[in-house]
N, C-alpha and C positions, 0 to 999 in steps of 0.2 A: 235772591237772585243777584247775582255781582254786576260790576257795572261795565264792564266785559263783555259779559253775556248778553246784555242789553244792547251793546253797542253791535254785535253779531244780530240782532234781531231787526235792528233797525237798519242794517244792510241788506238786509232779506225781506224785510216790508216793503222796501225803495227797488225791490229790483236789480242789487247789484250786488258785487262782491266785495269784499273788505278792502283789497287790491286800488276799486276805483272808489270807494268811499276814502282810504287814503291821501290820494289825487285830486277830491272834489275837495278837502278840507286843505290842502297845501301841505301835506306831509311824505312822506314819501313810507311805500308799504312797510317795508323792513320796520322803519319806528315804531308805525302803527301797531303791526304785531308782536314787536318786542313790548310797546304798555298794554297790549293785550292778555301778551301772558303774564307780565308783572302784575296786572290790575290797578295801574299808577297814571290816573288822570289827573291834571288840573282843571279846575272848573272852565279856566278860559280855552282849552283843549276841547271840552265837551261843548260849548257853546260853538266852534269850530265847525265840529263833526254836526253838530245839528242843523248850523246855518246852512252847510253843504247841500243838506236835503229838504229844505227849506221847512224844518222842526224848529221845536223849542227846548229849553231844559229847564227841569222846575224842580229847586233842591228846596226840600223845607226840613226843619226839624218839628216834629209834631208832640204835644206836651199830653199828659193823661187828659185832660180835659177837651184834646182835640183841638186845641189853638196851634197855627200852624206861623211857625216862626222863620 
């Protein structure tokens, strides 16, 4: 599952549409739709999206031994 799919699920689980999520995160809906199509998000943008719905973002590299970086 790519990040765009996860963002759409984030909106659904918060009972809002992508347009509302965009507005809550301080960006235009067209900007968010374009990023969803290209699947291009900066970490800071993901943090704003999460913050707008009282969620957090966790990004990890997981080594073969299970260690998270």
